[in-house]
C-alpha positions in Angstrom: -34.6 55.3 -33.1 -32.3 55.2 -36.1 -32.6 52.1 -38.2 -29.6 49.8 -38.5 -29.5 48.8 -42.2 -26.8 46.4 -43.5 -26.3 46.3 -47.3 -24.8 43.3 -49.1 -24.2 42.9 -52.8 -24.0 39.4 -54.3 -23.8 37.9 -57.8 -27.1 36.5 -59.1 -25.2 33.4 -60.2 -24.4 32.6 -56.6 -28.1 32.4 -55.7 -30.7 29.8 -56.5 -33.3 32.5 -56.6 -33.7 33.8 -60.1 -37.2 35.2 -60.5 -39.5 37.8 -58.9 -41.4 34.9 -57.4 -38.2 33.5 -55.8 -37.2 36.9 -54.5 -40.7 37.3 -53.0 -40.3 34.0 -51.1 -37.1 35.4 -49.6 -38.4 38.8 -48.7 -41.8 37.8 -47.3 -42.3 39.0 -43.7 -41.6 36.1 -41.3 -41.0 36.4 -37.5 -38.0 34.0 -37.9 -36.2 36.0 -40.5 -34.5 39.4 -40.6 -36.5 41.8 -42.7 -34.8 42.3 -46.1 -35.4 44.0 -49.4 -33.9 42.9 -52.7 -33.0 45.1 -55.7 -31.7 43.9 -59.0 -28.6 45.7 -60.4 -27.5 44.2 -63.7 -25.8 40.9 -62.8 -26.0 41.6 -59.0 -28.5 41.5 -56.3 -28.5 44.2 -53.6 -29.9 43.0 -50.3 -30.6 45.4 -47.4 -31.1 43.8 -44.0 -32.8 45.6 -41.1 -30.7 44.7 -38.1 -32.2 47.3 -35.7 -32.1 46.1 -32.1 -30.6 42.8 -33.2 -27.3 41.3 -31.9 -25.3 38.6 -33.7 -25.2 35.2 -32.1 -21.4 35.4 -32.2 -21.7 37.7 -29.1 -24.2 35.5 -27.2 -21.6 34.2 -24.6 -21.7 37.7 -22.9 -25.3 37.0 -22.0 -26.5 35.1 -18.8 -26.4 31.4 -19.1 -30.2 30.9 -19.0 -30.7 33.5 -21.7 -28.2 31.7 -23.9 -30.1 28.5 -23.4 -33.5 30.1 -24.2 -32.1 31.4 -27.5 -30.5 28.0 -28.4 -33.8 26.2 -27.7 -35.5 28.5 -30.2 -32.9 27.6 -32.8 -34.3 24.1 -32.7 -37.7 25.5 -33.8 -36.3 26.6 -37.2 -36.6 23.1 -38.7 -39.8 23.8 -40.7 -38.3 27.0 -42.2 -35.0 25.1 -42.9 -36.9 22.6 -45.0 -38.6 25.4 -47.1 -35.6 27.8 -47.5 -31.8 27.3 -47.8 -29.8 28.8 -44.9 -27.2 27.9 -42.3 -27.3 27.9 -38.5 -23.8 29.3 -38.1 -23.6 32.1 -35.4 -22.8 34.8 -38.0 -26.2 34.2 -39.7 -28.3 34.2 -36.5 -29.5 37.3 -34.6 -31.4 37.9 -31.4 -32.9 40.8 -29.6 -33.6 41.8 -26.0 -36.9 40.0 -25.8 -35.4 36.7 -26.9 -36.6 36.7 -30.5 -34.4 34.7 -32.9 -34.0 35.6 -36.6 -32.1 34.2 -39.6 -30.3 36.7 -41.8 -29.2 35.2 -45.2 -31.4 32.7 -46.9 -32.1 31.4 -50.4 -34.7 29.2 -52.1 -34.0 25.5 -52.4 -33.6 24.0 -55.8 -36.4 21.8 -57.0 -34.0 19.0 -57.5 -32.7 19.4 -53.9 -31.8 16.6 -51.5 -34.3 14.4 -49.8 -36.2 15.6 -46.7 -34.4 13.1 -44.4 -31.0 14.4 -45.5 -32.2 18.0 -44.9 -33.2 16.9 -41.4 -29.8 15.3 -40.8 -28.0 18.4 -41.9 -30.2 20.5 -39.6 -29.4 18.2 -36.7 -25.7 18.4 -37.4 -25.7 22.2 -37.6 -27.9 22.5 -34.5 -25.5 20.4 -32.4 -22.6 22.6 -33.7 -24.2 25.9 -32.9 -25.3 24.8 -29.5 -21.8 23.6 -28.5 -20.2 26.7 -30.0 -22.4 29.0 -27.9 -22.3 27.0 -24.7 -18.6 26.0 -24.6 -16.9 28.7 -26.7 -13.7 26.9 -27.2 -14.2 25.8 -30.8 -15.9 27.4 -33.8 -19.1 26.3 -35.6 -16.9 25.1 -38.5 -14.7 23.1 -36.1 -17.6 21.2 -34.8 -19.0 20.6 -38.3 -15.7 19.2 -39.5 -14.4 17.7 -36.3 -17.0 15.0 -35.8 -17.1 12.7 -32.7 -13.5 13.3 -31.6 -14.1 17.0 -31.1 -17.5 16.6 -29.4 -15.9 14.1 -27.0 -13.6 16.7 -25.5 -16.3 18.1 -23.2 -19.1 16.4 -21.3 -21.8 18.7 -22.6 -20.8 18.4 -26.2 -20.3 14.7 -25.8 -23.9 14.4 -24.5 -25.3 16.6 -27.3 -23.5 14.6 -29.9 -25.3 11.5 -28.7 -28.8 13.0 -29.1 -30.8 12.0 -32.1 -33.4 14.7 -32.6 -33.8 18.5 -32.2 -36.4 17.8 -29.5 -34.0 15.7 -27.5 -31.4 18.6 -27.7 -34.1 21.1 -26.5 -35.0 18.8 -23.6 -31.4 18.6 -22.5 -30.9 22.3 -22.8 -34.0 22.9 -20.6 -32.5 20.5 -18.1 -29.2 22.5 -18.1 -31.2 25.7 -17.5 -33.1 24.2 -14.6 -29.8 23.1 -13.0 -28.3 26.5 -13.5 -31.3 28.4 -12.0 -31.4 26.1 -9.0 -27.7 26.5 -8.3 -27.9 30.3 -8.8 -30.7 30.5 -6.2 -28.6 28.4 -3.7 -25.5 30.5 -4.4 -27.3 33.8 -3.7 -28.5 32.4 -0.4 -25.0 31.3 0.5 -23.5 34.6 -0.5 -26.0 36.6 1.6 -25.3 34.4 4.6 -21.6 34.9 4.1 -21.9 38.6 3.9 -24.0 38.8 7.0 -21.5 36.7 8.9 -18.6 38.9 7.8 -20.5 42.0 8.8 -21.1 40.7 12.3 -17.5 39.8 12.7 -16.4 43.2 11.4 -18.7 44.9 13.9 -17.1 43.0 16.8 -13.6 43.7 15.6 -14.4 47.4 15.2 -15.6 47.6 18.8 -12.3 46.0 20.0 -9.7 47.6 17.7 -9.9 49.8 14.6 -6.5 48.5 13.6 -7.7 45.0 13.8 -10.6 45.9 11.6 -8.2 47.3 9.0 -6.1 44.2 9.0 -9.2 41.9 8.8 -10.8 44.0 6.1 -7.6 43.9 4.0 -7.5 40.1 4.3 -11.1 39.7 3.3 -10.7 42.1 0.3 -7.4 40.9 -1.0 -7.4 37.2 0.0 -10.6 35.6 1.2 -13.1 37.4 -1.1 -11.2 36.6 -4.3 -11.0 33.0 -3.2 -14.7 32.8 -2.5 -15.5 34.5 -5.8 -13.3 32.0 -7.6 -15.0 29.0 -5.8 -18.5 30.3 -6.7 -17.5 30.8 -10.3 -16.0 27.3 -10.4 -19.1 25.8 -8.9 -21.3 27.5 -11.6 -19.0 26.3 -14.3 -19.1 22.7 -13.0 -22.9 22.7 -13.1 -22.8 24.1 -16.6 -20.2 21.4 -17.6 -18.0 24.3 -18.9 -14.4 23.0 -18.3 -12.8 26.1 -19.9 -14.6 28.4 -17.4 -13.9 26.1 -14.5 -10.1 26.1 -15.2 -10.1 29.8 -15.8 -11.9 30.6 -12.5 -9.4 28.5 -10.4 -6.2 29.3 -12.2 -5.0 31.8 -9.6 -5.9 29.5 -6.6 -3.1 27.4 -5.2 -3.6 23.6 -5.3 -3.0 23.6 -1.5 -6.0 25.9 -0.9 -8.4 23.6 -2.7 -10.6 21.2 -0.9 -11.0 17.5 -2.1 -14.2 18.3 -4.0 -12.6 21.1 -6.0 -9.4 19.2 -6.6 -11.6 16.4 -8.1 -13.6 18.6 -10.5 -10.5 20.6 -11.5 -8.5 17.4 -12.2 -11.3 16.1 -14.4 -11.4 19.5 -16.3 -7.7 19.5 -16.9 -7.9 15.8 -18.0 -10.4 16.8 -20.7 -8.0 19.4 -22.1 -5.1 16.8 -22.4 -4.2 15.6 -25.9 -5.2 12.0 -25.2 -7.6 9.7 -26.9 -11.1 9.2 -25.7 -10.2 5.6 -24.6 -7.2 6.9 -22.6 -9.3 9.6 -20.9 -12.0 7.1 -20.1 -9.5 4.8 -18.4 -7.9 7.6 -16.4 -11.4 8.9 -15.3 -11.9 5.6 -13.5 -9.1 6.6 -11.1 -10.2 10.2 -10.6 -12.9 10.0 -7.9 -13.7 11.7 -4.7 -11.9 8.8 -3.0 -8.7 9.2 -5.0 -5.4 9.9 -3.4 -5.0 13.7 -3.0 -1.6 13.5 -4.7 -3.1 11.8 -7.7 -5.7 14.6 -8.2 -2.9 17.2 -7.6 -0.8 15.5 -10.2 -3.4 16.1 -13.0 -3.9 19.6 -11.9 -0.2 20.4 -12.1 0.1 18.6 -15.4 -2.8 20.8 -16.8 -1.1 24.0 -15.4 2.2 22.9 -16.9 3.9 22.9 -13.5 5.9 19.9 -14.6 8.4 19.8 -11.8 5.6 19.7 -9.2 3.9 16.9 -11.3 7.1 14.9 -11.4 7.6 15.2 -7.7 4.1 14.0 -7.0 4.6 11.0 -9.4 7.8 10.1 -7.6 6.1 10.4 -4.2 3.4 7.9 -5.4 6.2 5.7 -6.9 4.2 5.7 -10.2 6.5 5.5 -13.1 3.7 5.7 -15.7 2.7 9.1 -14.4 6.4 10.1 -14.2 6.8 9.1 -17.9 3.8 11.2 -18.9 5.3 14.2 -17.0 8.6 13.8 -18.9 6.7 13.6 -22.2 4.8 16.8 -21.3 8.1 18.5 -20.3 9.6 17.5 -23.6 6.7 19.0 -25.5 7.1 22.2 -23.4 10.8 22.4 -24.1 10.2 21.9 -27.9 7.8 24.8 -27.9 10.0 27.1 -25.9 11.3 29.8 -28.3 13.3 31.6 -25.5 15.8 28.7 -25.3 19.0 28.8 -27.3 19.7 26.0 -29.7 22.3 24.4 -27.4 20.1 24.7 -24.3 17.2 23.1 -26.1 19.3 20.3 -27.5 20.9 19.6 -24.1 17.5 19.5 -22.3 15.9 17.3 -25.0 18.8 14.9 -24.9 18.5 14.6 -21.1 14.7 14.1 -21.3 15.0 11.5 -24.1 17.4 9.5 -21.9 14.9 9.5 -18.9 12.0 8.7 -21.2 14.0 5.8 -22.8 15.0 4.5 -19.4 11.4 4.2 -18.1 10.1 2.9 -21.4 12.7 0.1 -21.6 11.8 -0.8 -18.0 8.2 -1.2 -19.1 9.2 -3.3 -22.0 11.3 -5.6 -19.8 8.4 -5.9 -17.3 6.0 -6.7 -20.1 8.4 -9.4 -21.4 8.9 -10.9 -18.0 5.1 -11.0 -17.4 4.7 -12.7 -20.8 7.4 -15.3 -20.0 5.9 -16.0 -16.6 2.5 -16.5 -18.2 4.0 -18.9 -20.7 5.8 -20.9 -18.0 2.7 -21.2 -15.9 0.6 -22.4 -18.9 3.3 -25.0 -19.7 3.4 -26.2 -16.1 -0.3 -26.6 -16.0 -0.3 -28.7 -19.1 2.5 -31.0 -17.8 0.7 -31.6 -14.5 -2.6 -32.4 -16.3 -0.8 -35.1 -18.5 1.1 -36.7 -15.6 0.0 -39.9 -13.8 -1.3 -40.2 -10.2 2.1 -41.2 -8.8 3.6 -37.8 -9.8 0.7 -35.9 -8.4 1.2 -37.7 -5.1 4.9 -36.6 -4.8 4.1 -33.0 -3.9 3.5 -31.2 -7.3 0.6 -29.4 -5.6 3.0 -27.8 -3.2 5.3 -26.6 -6.0 2.4 -25.0 -7.9 1.2 -23.3 -4.7 4.7 -21.9 -4.0 4.9 -20.5 -7.6 1.6 -18.6 -7.2 1.9 -14.8 -7.6 0.3 -14.5 -4.2 3.1 -16.3 -2.3 
């Protein structure tokens, strides 16, 4: 087999390594590093990496989920090497082969005046979290996770959990837990699919005995309607177990809301909520209302919001008489209109003016209600203070009845 050699030329000044001894430390054979040779060329270093049978971690999402996790678990074993040599855990610098071996490509020696060991461990943990989330979720880059901090990690349940872990070992344990869940679900799915296929075959045999035409109609329905639906549901179930909101949304995007059962409306509503541009606190509050016992219309509302079916979302909000949801739908519609490059200037201006009026109307109603609630609260507090300071003769003249009549419950 022809060797795959990649050559890189770098200025000596950009490397910490500056002696034969340093170069030897970089090129020494190590199962965790890509084989490399170094040649000096005036002010440059020429590095030749042997990438035979190796695949960049940037392409790992095309592998099966359990293989991805196995590779990511091995990334956590690089800490000892990370302390000895300087390298980064970004996907472009990590490679794997078919047997699951993981290797680091570019590396350098650490300066003798380098940072303390505990800081190195903190850097490793931060990079490990970033590369794991980048590989598992795929929505954001390694750099995004490094720079985004807690706000970015909180956008997905898996990344939120990983961010909370304190050591590489805890991350590895959590990855192993995800793999176990995936394998168990895959086993159940195969059994379900096999049973479904057997049932379909029996039905088709009966139909064939009765009428060839009937078989053709049924086969067409299975092929073009039922099977795509079943495939979408199976993919969605797998994505839910993997906590992959992006895959879950993608797998069900062609399935009508009316065809979804309560369970799948629930998980899809949660997935779309995670993709909304809301604060962590807002999402947390909304999540309390998204449950398996929620009103179907409430779940459908968040699905339609996520799919940008704004008119359907507004209709659902009005059916529920929920002006807060209606206000959010108008705000989403406004953002959609602002981003619509196909509208003429006059059309866009007219629509935005109409939406601003509706948004203002609901917002002012909220302000009025808030002011009324505040005044009612002040009056109630004042009344309680007057009654407490009055004498027994006033109390005996029926003030208790007045307070009872003024109660919000009456």
